[in-house]
CHARMM-style PDB file with segment names, atoms N, HN, CA, C and O in Angstrom:
ATOM      1  N   UNK     1     -24.694   4.733  27.933  1.00  0.00      PROA
ATOM      2  CA  UNK     1     -23.637   3.688  28.387  1.00  0.00      PROA
ATOM      3  C   UNK     1     -23.992   2.608  28.637  1.00  0.00      PROA
ATOM      4  O   UNK     1     -24.855   2.419  29.495  1.00  0.00      PROA
ATOM      5  N   UNK     2     -23.380   1.540  27.906  1.00  0.00      PROA
ATOM      6  HN  UNK     2     -22.679   1.693  27.210  1.00  0.00      PROA
ATOM      7  CA  UNK     2     -23.295   0.000  28.057  1.00  0.00      PROA
ATOM      8  C   UNK     2     -22.364  -0.768  29.286  1.00  0.00      PROA
ATOM      9  O   UNK     2     -21.269  -0.247  29.498  1.00  0.00      PROA
ATOM     10  N   UNK     3     -22.568  -1.437  29.743  1.00  0.00      PROA
ATOM     11  HN  UNK     3     -23.458  -1.860  29.571  1.00  0.00      PROA
ATOM     12  CA  UNK     3     -21.811  -2.004  30.903  1.00  0.00      PROA
ATOM     13  C   UNK     3     -21.823  -3.553  30.426  1.00  0.00      PROA
ATOM     14  O   UNK     3     -22.897  -4.150  30.355  1.00  0.00      PROA
ATOM     15  N   UNK     4     -20.572  -4.201  30.094  1.00  0.00      PROA
ATOM     16  HN  UNK     4     -19.699  -3.716  30.152  1.00  0.00      PROA
ATOM     17  CA  UNK     4     -20.395  -5.392  30.200  1.00  0.00      PROA
ATOM     18  C   UNK     4     -19.715  -6.138  31.374  1.00  0.00      PROA
ATOM     19  O   UNK     4     -19.380  -5.361  32.268  1.00  0.00      PROA
ATOM     20  N   UNK     5     -19.421  -7.443  31.613  1.00  0.00      PROA
ATOM     21  HN  UNK     5     -19.693  -8.075  30.887  1.00  0.00      PROA
ATOM     22  CA  UNK     5     -18.842  -8.215  32.591  1.00  0.00      PROA
ATOM     23  C   UNK     5     -18.267  -9.506  32.095  1.00  0.00      PROA
ATOM     24  O   UNK     5     -18.978 -10.184  31.354  1.00  0.00      PROA
ATOM     25  N   UNK     6     -17.223  -9.877  32.370  1.00  0.00      PROA
ATOM     26  HN  UNK     6     -16.645  -9.326  32.972  1.00  0.00      PROA
ATOM     27  CA  UNK     6     -16.563 -10.987  31.949  1.00  0.00      PROA
ATOM     28  C   UNK     6     -16.550 -12.019  33.407  1.00  0.00      PROA
ATOM     29  O   UNK     6     -16.196 -11.823  34.570  1.00  0.00      PROA
ATOM     30  N   UNK     7     -17.057 -13.047  32.757  1.00  0.00      PROA
ATOM     31  HN  UNK     7     -17.344 -13.207  31.813  1.00  0.00      PROA
ATOM     32  CA  UNK     7     -17.645 -14.503  33.703  1.00  0.00      PROA
ATOM     33  C   UNK     7     -16.754 -15.337  33.808  1.00  0.00      PROA
ATOM     34  O   UNK     7     -16.818 -16.257  32.992  1.00  0.00      PROA
ATOM     35  N   UNK     8     -15.524 -15.366  34.880  1.00  0.00      PROA
ATOM     36  HN  UNK     8     -15.472 -14.619  35.543  1.00  0.00      PROA
ATOM     37  CA  UNK     8     -14.782 -16.501  35.008  1.00  0.00      PROA
ATOM     38  C   UNK     8     -15.377 -17.413  36.038  1.00  0.00      PROA
ATOM     39  O   UNK     8     -15.328 -17.124  37.233  1.00  0.00      PROA
ATOM     40  N   UNK     9     -15.982 -18.599  35.556  1.00  0.00      PROA
ATOM     41  HN  UNK     9     -16.022 -18.833  34.585  1.00  0.00      PROA
ATOM     42  CA  UNK     9     -16.991 -19.616  36.610  1.00  0.00      PROA
ATOM     43  C   UNK     9     -16.296 -20.970  36.060  1.00  0.00      PROA
ATOM     44  O   UNK     9     -17.064 -21.899  35.811  1.00  0.00      PROA
ATOM     45  N   UNK    10     -15.259 -21.117  35.900  1.00  0.00      PROA
ATOM     46  HN  UNK    10     -14.635 -20.362  36.102  1.00  0.00      PROA
ATOM     47  CA  UNK    10     -14.514 -22.483  35.568  1.00  0.00      PROA
ATOM     48  C   UNK    10     -14.013 -23.214  36.658  1.00  0.00      PROA
ATOM     49  O   UNK    10     -13.662 -24.385  36.512  1.00  0.00      PROA
ATOM     50  N   UNK    11     -13.952 -22.671  37.668  1.00  0.00      PROA
ATOM     51  HN  UNK    11     -14.237 -21.720  37.787  1.00  0.00      PROA
ATOM     52  CA  UNK    11     -12.917 -23.239  38.876  1.00  0.00      PROA
ATOM     53  C   UNK    11     -13.788 -22.711  40.488  1.00  0.00      PROA
ATOM     54  O   UNK    11     -14.677 -21.870  40.356  1.00  0.00      PROA
ATOM     55  N   UNK    12     -13.609 -23.018  41.323  1.00  0.00      PROA
ATOM     56  HN  UNK    12     -12.886 -23.701  41.430  1.00  0.00      PROA
ATOM     57  CA  UNK    12     -14.268 -22.970  42.722  1.00  0.00      PROA
ATOM     58  C   UNK    12     -13.514 -22.116  43.507  1.00  0.00      PROA
ATOM     59  O   UNK    12     -13.423 -22.188  44.733  1.00  0.00      PROA
ATOM     60  N   UNK    13     -12.903 -21.203  42.694  1.00  0.00      PROA
ATOM     61  HN  UNK    13     -12.977 -21.145  41.698  1.00  0.00      PROA
ATOM     62  CA  UNK    13     -12.222 -19.551  43.069  1.00  0.00      PROA
ATOM     63  C   UNK    13     -11.431 -20.072  44.541  1.00  0.00      PROA
ATOM     64  O   UNK    13     -11.993 -19.800  45.602  1.00  0.00      PROA
ATOM     65  N   UNK    14     -10.165 -20.798  44.560  1.00  0.00      PROA
ATOM     66  HN  UNK    14      -9.709 -21.019  43.698  1.00  0.00      PROA
ATOM     67  CA  UNK    14      -9.325 -21.247  45.513  1.00  0.00      PROA
ATOM     68  C   UNK    14      -8.421 -20.413  45.527  1.00  0.00      PROA
ATOM     69  O   UNK    14      -7.952 -20.125  44.425  1.00  0.00      PROA
ATOM     70  N   UNK    15      -7.833 -19.707  46.785  1.00  0.00      PROA
ATOM     71  HN  UNK    15      -8.214 -19.941  47.680  1.00  0.00      PROA
ATOM     72  CA  UNK    15      -7.192 -18.938  47.064  1.00  0.00      PROA
ATOM     73  C   UNK    15      -5.904 -19.833  48.170  1.00  0.00      PROA
ATOM     74  O   UNK    15      -5.970 -20.984  48.602  1.00  0.00      PROA
ATOM     75  N   UNK    16      -4.803 -18.790  48.379  1.00  0.00      PROA
ATOM     76  HN  UNK    16      -4.750 -17.855  48.028  1.00  0.00      PROA
ATOM     77  CA  UNK    16      -3.897 -19.284  49.852  1.00  0.00      PROA
ATOM     78  C   UNK    16      -5.077 -18.957  50.978  1.00  0.00      PROA
ATOM     79  O   UNK    16      -5.202 -19.688  51.961  1.00  0.00      PROA
ATOM     80  N   UNK    17      -5.960 -17.768  50.753  1.00  0.00      PROA
ATOM     81  HN  UNK    17      -5.859 -17.174  49.954  1.00  0.00      PROA
ATOM     82  CA  UNK    17      -6.296 -17.657  52.011  1.00  0.00      PROA
ATOM     83  C   UNK    17      -7.567 -18.348  52.092  1.00  0.00      PROA
ATOM     84  O   UNK    17      -7.935 -18.333  53.267  1.00  0.00      PROA
ATOM     85  N   UNK    18      -8.558 -19.065  51.195  1.00  0.00      PROA
ATOM     86  HN  UNK    18      -8.259 -19.076  50.241  1.00  0.00      PROA
ATOM     87  CA  UNK    18      -9.382 -19.834  51.268  1.00  0.00      PROA
ATOM     88  C   UNK    18      -9.421 -21.254  50.475  1.00  0.00      PROA
ATOM     89  O   UNK    18     -10.053 -21.662  49.501  1.00  0.00      PROA
ATOM     90  N   UNK    19      -8.449 -21.815  51.348  1.00  0.00      PROA
ATOM     91  HN  UNK    19      -7.935 -21.483  52.139  1.00  0.00      PROA
ATOM     92  CA  UNK    19      -8.088 -23.098  50.238  1.00  0.00      PROA
ATOM     93  C   UNK    19      -9.739 -24.067  49.785  1.00  0.00      PROA
ATOM     94  O   UNK    19      -9.590 -24.800  48.807  1.00  0.00      PROA
ATOM     95  N   UNK    20     -11.022 -24.078  50.355  1.00  0.00      PROA
ATOM     96  HN  UNK    20     -11.143 -23.483  51.150  1.00  0.00      PROA
ATOM     97  CA  UNK    20     -11.697 -25.037  50.196  1.00  0.00      PROA
ATOM     98  C   UNK    20     -12.587 -24.058  48.942  1.00  0.00      PROA
ATOM     99  O   UNK    20     -13.449 -24.612  48.260  1.00  0.00      PROA
ATOM    100  N   UNK    21     -12.256 -22.576  48.754  1.00  0.00      PROA
ATOM    101  HN  UNK    21     -11.556 -22.126  49.308  1.00  0.00      PROA
ATOM    102  CA  UNK    21     -13.275 -22.158  47.819  1.00  0.00      PROA
ATOM    103  C   UNK    21     -13.998 -21.032  48.724  1.00  0.00      PROA
ATOM    104  O   UNK    21     -14.049 -20.954  49.952  1.00  0.00      PROA
ATOM    105  N   UNK    22     -14.543 -20.182  47.729  1.00  0.00      PROA
ATOM    106  HN  UNK    22     -14.502 -20.246  46.732  1.00  0.00      PROA
ATOM    107  CA  UNK    22     -15.377 -19.086  48.548  1.00  0.00      PROA
ATOM    108  C   UNK    22     -16.788 -19.517  48.801  1.00  0.00      PROA
ATOM    109  O   UNK    22     -17.583 -19.256  49.704  1.00  0.00      PROA
ATOM    110  N   UNK    23     -16.849 -20.192  47.822  1.00  0.00      PROA
ATOM    111  HN  UNK    23     -16.203 -20.404  47.088  1.00  0.00      PROA
ATOM    112  CA  UNK    23     -18.531 -21.009  48.155  1.00  0.00      PROA
ATOM    113  C   UNK    23     -18.562 -22.534  47.906  1.00  0.00      PROA
ATOM    114  O   UNK    23     -19.095 -23.064  46.931  1.00  0.00      PROA
ATOM    115  N   UNK    24     -18.013 -23.083  48.767  1.00  0.00      PROA
ATOM    116  HN  UNK    24     -17.580 -22.653  49.559  1.00  0.00      PROA
ATOM    117  CA  UNK    24     -17.744 -24.342  48.591  1.00  0.00      PROA
ATOM    118  C   UNK    24     -19.024 -25.283  48.725  1.00  0.00      PROA
ATOM    119  O   UNK    24     -18.828 -26.490  48.588  1.00  0.00      PROA
ATOM    120  N   UNK    25     -20.494 -24.773  49.015  1.00  0.00      PROA
ATOM    121  HN  UNK    25     -20.654 -23.792  49.126  1.00  0.00      PROA
ATOM    122  CA  UNK    25     -21.571 -25.673  48.912  1.00  0.00      PROA
ATOM    123  C   UNK    25     -21.960 -25.504  47.550  1.00  0.00      PROA
ATOM    124  O   UNK    25     -22.920 -26.109  47.073  1.00  0.00      PROA
ATOM    125  N   UNK    26     -21.146 -24.584  46.809  1.00  0.00      PROA
ATOM    126  HN  UNK    26     -20.367 -24.092  47.196  1.00  0.00      PROA
ATOM    127  CA  UNK    26     -21.323 -24.855  44.789  1.00  0.00      PROA
ATOM    128  C   UNK    26     -20.424 -25.344  44.071  1.00  0.00      PROA
ATOM    129  O   UNK    26     -20.364 -25.208  42.849  1.00  0.00      PROA
ATOM    130  N   UNK    27     -19.570 -26.014  44.825  1.00  0.00      PROA
ATOM    131  HN  UNK    27     -19.618 -26.124  45.817  1.00  0.00      PROA
ATOM    132  CA  UNK    27     -18.617 -26.802  44.209  1.00  0.00      PROA
ATOM    133  C   UNK    27     -18.861 -27.979  43.093  1.00  0.00      PROA
ATOM    134  O   UNK    27     -18.182 -28.406  42.159  1.00  0.00      PROA
ATOM    135  N   UNK    28     -19.987 -28.263  43.560  1.00  0.00      PROA
ATOM    136  HN  UNK    28     -20.539 -27.916  44.319  1.00  0.00      PROA
ATOM    137  CA  UNK    28     -20.519 -29.464  42.514  1.00  0.00      PROA
ATOM    138  C   UNK    28     -21.392 -29.066  41.358  1.00  0.00      PROA
ATOM    139  O   UNK    28     -21.860 -29.911  40.595  1.00  0.00      PROA
ATOM    140  N   UNK    29     -21.617 -27.733  41.226  1.00  0.00      PROA
ATOM    141  HN  UNK    29     -21.237 -27.046  41.846  1.00  0.00      PROA
ATOM    142  CA  UNK    29     -22.626 -27.281  40.266  1.00  0.00      PROA
ATOM    143  C   UNK    29     -21.960 -27.413  38.914  1.00  0.00      PROA
ATOM    144  O   UNK    29     -20.740 -27.551  38.826  1.00  0.00      PROA
ATOM    145  N   UNK    30     -22.698 -27.374  37.938  1.00  0.00      PROA
ATOM    146  HN  UNK    30     -23.689 -27.261  38.009  1.00  0.00      PROA
ATOM    147  CA  UNK    30     -22.083 -27.315  36.260  1.00  0.00      PROA
ATOM    148  C   UNK    30     -22.202 -25.632  36.158  1.00  0.00      PROA
ATOM    149  O   UNK    30     -23.046 -24.769  36.402  1.00  0.00      PROA
ATOM    150  N   UNK    31     -20.632 -25.724  35.574  1.00  0.00      PROA
ATOM    151  HN  UNK    31     -19.947 -26.424  35.376  1.00  0.00      PROA
ATOM    152  CA  UNK    31     -20.511 -24.114  34.981  1.00  0.00      PROA
ATOM    153  C   UNK    31     -21.862 -23.341  34.403  1.00  0.00      PROA
ATOM    154  O   UNK    31     -21.983 -22.118  34.477  1.00  0.00      PROA
ATOM    155  N   UNK    32     -22.826 -24.183  33.841  1.00  0.00      PROA
ATOM    156  HN  UNK    32     -22.729 -25.176  33.781  1.00  0.00      PROA
ATOM    157  CA  UNK    32     -24.134 -23.539  33.172  1.00  0.00      PROA
ATOM    158  C   UNK    32     -24.888 -22.668  34.419  1.00  0.00      PROA
ATOM    159  O   UNK    32     -25.325 -21.518  34.464  1.00  0.00      PROA
ATOM    160  N   UNK    33     -24.812 -24.071  35.674  1.00  0.00      PROA
ATOM    161  HN  UNK    33     -24.457 -25.005  35.637  1.00  0.00      PROA
ATOM    162  CA  UNK    33     -25.983 -23.636  36.969  1.00  0.00      PROA
ATOM    163  C   UNK    33     -25.043 -22.170  37.725  1.00  0.00      PROA
ATOM    164  O   UNK    33     -25.580 -21.142  38.136  1.00  0.00      PROA
ATOM    165  N   UNK    34     -23.676 -22.446  37.738  1.00  0.00      PROA
ATOM    166  HN  UNK    34     -23.239 -23.282  37.405  1.00  0.00      PROA
ATOM    167  CA  UNK    34     -22.933 -21.115  38.356  1.00  0.00      PROA
ATOM    168  C   UNK    34     -23.493 -19.659  37.377  1.00  0.00      PROA
ATOM    169  O   UNK    34     -24.128 -18.655  37.699  1.00  0.00      PROA
ATOM    170  N   UNK    35     -22.935 -20.109  36.137  1.00  0.00      PROA
ATOM    171  HN  UNK    35     -22.419 -20.924  35.876  1.00  0.00      PROA
ATOM    172  CA  UNK    35     -23.171 -18.875  35.143  1.00  0.00      PROA
ATOM    173  C   UNK    35     -24.374 -18.233  35.662  1.00  0.00      PROA
ATOM    174  O   UNK    35     -24.362 -17.289  36.452  1.00  0.00      PROA
ATOM    175  N   UNK    36     -25.527 -18.852  35.124  1.00  0.00      PROA
ATOM    176  HN  UNK    36     -25.537 -19.618  34.482  1.00  0.00      PROA
ATOM    177  CA  UNK    36     -27.380 -18.595  35.515  1.00  0.00      PROA
ATOM    178  C   UNK    36     -27.174 -18.174  36.669  1.00  0.00      PROA
ATOM    179  O   UNK    36     -27.381 -16.964  36.757  1.00  0.00      PROA
ATOM    180  N   UNK    37     -26.777 -18.775  37.819  1.00  0.00      PROA
ATOM    181  HN  UNK    37     -26.609 -19.758  37.747  1.00  0.00      PROA
ATOM    182  CA  UNK    37     -27.101 -18.007  39.021  1.00  0.00      PROA
ATOM    183  C   UNK    37     -26.459 -16.414  39.007  1.00  0.00      PROA
ATOM    184  O   UNK    37     -27.074 -15.433  39.428  1.00  0.00      PROA
ATOM    185  N   UNK    38     -25.111 -16.391  38.439  1.00  0.00      PROA
ATOM    186  HN  UNK    38     -24.612 -17.187  38.097  1.00  0.00      PROA
ATOM    187  CA  UNK    38     -24.344 -15.145  38.736  1.00  0.00      PROA
ATOM    188  C   UNK    38     -24.966 -14.160  37.872  1.00  0.00      PROA
ATOM    189  O   UNK    38     -24.852 -12.987  38.226  1.00  0.00      PROA
ATOM    190  N   UNK    39     -25.729 -14.464  36.592  1.00  0.00      PROA
ATOM    191  HN  UNK    39     -25.822 -15.417  36.304  1.00  0.00      PROA
ATOM    192  CA  UNK    39     -26.426 -13.228  35.845  1.00  0.00      PROA
ATOM    193  C   UNK    39     -27.749 -13.109  36.533  1.00  0.00      PROA
ATOM    194  O   UNK    39     -28.267 -11.993  36.487  1.00  0.00      PROA
ATOM    195  N   UNK    40     -28.344 -13.995  37.119  1.00  0.00      PROA
ATOM    196  HN  UNK    40     -27.923 -14.902  37.157  1.00  0.00      PROA
ATOM    197  CA  UNK    40     -29.765 -13.816  37.658  1.00  0.00      PROA
ATOM    198  C   UNK    40     -29.510 -12.418  38.490  1.00  0.00      PROA
ATOM    199  O   UNK    40     -29.955 -11.278  38.359  1.00  0.00      PROA
ATOM    200  N   UNK    41     -28.394 -13.163  39.599  1.00  0.00      PROA
ATOM    201  HN  UNK    41     -28.032 -14.089  39.706  1.00  0.00      PROA
ATOM    202  CA  UNK    41     -28.461 -11.875  40.600  1.00  0.00      PROA
ATOM    203  C   UNK    41     -27.713 -10.265  40.124  1.00  0.00      PROA
ATOM    204  O   UNK    41     -27.665  -9.334  40.927  1.00  0.00      PROA
ATOM    205  N   UNK    42     -27.286 -10.186  39.005  1.00  0.00      PROA
ATOM    206  HN  UNK    42     -27.325 -10.943  38.353  1.00  0.00      PROA
ATOM    207  CA  UNK    42     -27.095  -8.997  38.808  1.00  0.00      PROA
ATOM    208  C   UNK    42     -28.300  -8.208  37.928  1.00  0.00      PROA
ATOM    209  O   UNK    42     -28.239  -7.049  37.516  1.00  0.00      PROA
ATOM    210  N   UNK    43     -29.349  -9.108  37.767  1.00  0.00      PROA
ATOM    211  HN  UNK    43     -29.399 -10.049  38.102  1.00  0.00      PROA
ATOM    212  CA  UNK    43     -30.529  -8.218  36.814  1.00  0.00      PROA
ATOM    213  C   UNK    43     -30.415  -7.575  35.438  1.00  0.00      PROA
ATOM    214  O   UNK    43     -30.236  -8.073  34.327  1.00  0.00      PROA
ATOM    215  N   UNK    44     -30.559  -6.418  35.815  1.00  0.00      PROA
ATOM    216  HN  UNK    44     -30.704  -6.014  36.718  1.00  0.00      PROA
ATOM    217  CA  UNK    44     -30.776  -5.171  35.136  1.00  0.00      PROA
ATOM    218  C   UNK    44     -29.327  -4.421  34.957  1.00  0.00      PROA
ATOM    219  O   UNK    44     -29.212  -3.671  33.988  1.00  0.00      PROA
ATOM    220  N   UNK    45     -28.291  -4.578  35.790  1.00  0.00      PROA
ATOM    221  HN  UNK    45     -28.384  -5.187  36.577  1.00  0.00      PROA
ATOM    222  CA  UNK    45     -27.103  -3.917  36.002  1.00  0.00      PROA
ATOM    223  C   UNK    45     -26.310  -3.647  35.095  1.00  0.00      PROA
ATOM    224  O   UNK    45     -25.663  -2.600  35.122  1.00  0.00      PROA
ATOM    225  N   UNK    46     -26.170  -4.804  33.822  1.00  0.00      PROA
ATOM    226  HN  UNK    46     -26.695  -5.654  33.800  1.00  0.00      PROA
ATOM    227  CA  UNK    46     -25.615  -5.036  32.873  1.00  0.00      PROA
ATOM    228  C   UNK    46     -26.182  -5.556  32.004  1.00  0.00      PROA
ATOM    229  O   UNK    46     -27.097  -6.379  31.973  1.00  0.00      PROA
ATOM    230  N   UNK    47     -25.292  -4.773  30.858  1.00  0.00      PROA
ATOM    231  HN  UNK    47     -24.549  -4.105  30.883  1.00  0.00      PROA
ATOM    232  CA  UNK    47     -26.015  -4.891  29.548  1.00  0.00      PROA
ATOM    233  C   UNK    47     -25.736  -6.148  28.890  1.00  0.00      PROA
ATOM    234  O   UNK    47     -26.493  -6.390  27.950  1.00  0.00      PROA
ATOM    235  N   UNK    48     -24.843  -7.014  29.139  1.00  0.00      PROA
ATOM    236  HN  UNK    48     -24.229  -6.817  29.902  1.00  0.00      PROA
ATOM    237  CA  UNK    48     -23.954  -7.589  28.169  1.00  0.00      PROA
ATOM    238  C   UNK    48     -23.099  -8.746  28.880  1.00  0.00      PROA
ATOM    239  O   UNK    48     -23.080  -8.505  30.087  1.00  0.00      PROA
ATOM    240  N   UNK    49     -22.472  -9.770  28.614  1.00  0.00      PROA
ATOM    241  HN  UNK    49     -22.488  -9.966  27.633  1.00  0.00      PROA
ATOM    242  CA  UNK    49     -21.817 -10.681  29.443  1.00  0.00      PROA
ATOM    243  C   UNK    49     -20.561 -11.285  28.395  1.00  0.00      PROA
ATOM    244  O   UNK    49     -20.787 -11.482  27.201  1.00  0.00      PROA
ATOM    245  N   UNK    50     -19.235 -11.541  29.016  1.00  0.00      PROA
ATOM    246  HN  UNK    50     -19.051 -11.381  29.985  1.00  0.00      PROA
ATOM    247  CA  UNK    50     -18.287 -11.656  27.894  1.00  0.00      PROA
ATOM    248  C   UNK    50     -17.873 -13.486  28.863  1.00  0.00      PROA
ATOM    249  O   UNK    50     -17.901 -13.800  30.053  1.00  0.00      PROA
ATOM    250  N   UNK    51     -17.619 -14.067  27.907  1.00  0.00      PROA
ATOM    251  HN  UNK    51     -17.596 -13.812  26.940  1.00  0.00      PROA
ATOM    252  CA  UNK    51     -17.012 -15.639  28.300  1.00  0.00      PROA
ATOM    253  C   UNK    51     -15.535 -15.661  27.742  1.00  0.00      PROA
ATOM    254  O   UNK    51     -15.177 -15.148  26.682  1.00  0.00      PROA
ATOM    255  N   UNK    52     -14.812 -16.281  28.558  1.00  0.00      PROA
ATOM    256  HN  UNK    52     -15.103 -16.697  29.419  1.00  0.00      PROA
ATOM    257  CA  UNK    52     -13.448 -16.966  28.715  1.00  0.00      PROA
ATOM    258  C   UNK    52     -13.246 -18.187  28.767  1.00  0.00      PROA
ATOM    259  O   UNK    52     -13.307 -18.855  29.799  1.00  0.00      PROA
ATOM    260  N   UNK    53     -12.980 -18.609  27.638  1.00  0.00      PROA
ATOM    261  HN  UNK    53     -12.930 -18.066  26.800  1.00  0.00      PROA
ATOM    262  CA  UNK    53     -12.323 -19.902  27.981  1.00  0.00      PROA
ATOM    263  C   UNK    53     -12.180 -20.744  26.708  1.00  0.00      PROA
ATOM    264  O   UNK    53     -13.165 -21.167  26.104  1.00  0.00      PROA
ATOM    265  N   UNK    54     -10.620 -21.026  26.234  1.00  0.00      PROA
ATOM    266  HN  UNK    54      -9.819 -20.683  26.725  1.00  0.00      PROA
ATOM    267  CA  UNK    54      -9.653 -20.345  27.162  1.00  0.00      PROA
ATOM    268  C   UNK    54      -9.302 -18.667  26.451  1.00  0.00      PROA
ATOM    269  O   UNK    54      -8.565 -17.803  26.926  1.00  0.00      PROA
ATOM    270  N   UNK    55      -9.984 -18.626  25.390  1.00  0.00      PROA
ATOM    271  HN  UNK    55     -10.582 -19.328  25.004  1.00  0.00      PROA
ATOM    272  CA  UNK    55     -10.307 -17.367  24.977  1.00  0.00      PROA
ATOM    273  C   UNK    55     -11.727 -16.787  24.989  1.00  0.00      PROA
ATOM    274  O   UNK    55     -12.668 -17.447  25.431  1.00  0.00      PROA
ATOM    275  N   UNK    56     -11.900 -15.317  24.410  1.00  0.00      PROA
ATOM    276  HN  UNK    56     -11.136 -14.782  24.051  1.00  0.00      PROA
ATOM    277  CA  UNK    56     -13.203 -14.768  24.845  1.00  0.00      PROA
ATOM    278  C   UNK    56     -14.069 -15.432  23.971  1.00  0.00      PROA
ATOM    279  O   UNK    56     -13.583 -15.791  22.898  1.00  0.00      PROA
ATOM    280  N   UNK    57     -15.611 -15.747  24.265  1.00  0.00      PROA
ATOM    281  HN  UNK    57     -16.006 -15.455  25.136  1.00  0.00      PROA
ATOM    282  CA  UNK    57     -16.326 -16.704  23.365  1.00  0.00      PROA
ATOM    283  C   UNK    57     -17.685 -15.569  23.089  1.00  0.00      PROA
ATOM    284  O   UNK    57     -18.793 -15.949  22.711  1.00  0.00      PROA
ATOM    285  N   UNK    58     -17.422 -14.523  23.291  1.00  0.00      PROA
ATOM    286  HN  UNK    58     -16.522 -14.215  23.598  1.00  0.00      PROA
ATOM    287  CA  UNK    58     -18.650 -13.755  22.897  1.00  0.00      PROA
ATOM    288  C   UNK    58     -18.448 -13.056  21.883  1.00  0.00      PROA
ATOM    289  O   UNK    58     -17.276 -12.697  21.770  1.00  0.00      PROA
ATOM    290  N   UNK    59     -19.419 -12.582  20.770  1.00  0.00      PROA
ATOM    291  HN  UNK    59     -20.371 -12.874  20.862  1.00  0.00      PROA
ATOM    292  CA  UNK    59     -19.559 -11.873  19.663  1.00  0.00      PROA
ATOM    293  C   UNK    59     -19.550 -10.810  19.631  1.00  0.00      PROA
ATOM    294  OT1 UNK    59     -19.686 -10.224  18.557  1.00  0.00      PROA
TER     295      UNK     59
END
């Protein structure tokens, strides 16, 4: 079985419950840095990643 993960890393994850975003200390980071951190944290759990902006970018 292969597992893929969609990553939506284009915003600060602001919601009505946390208007400052869930990780405001990372708000100034580029999308590339955010994605790198997310992928590194998942290690070997995921086989592939899908990126969406404004449509799917993966092949």
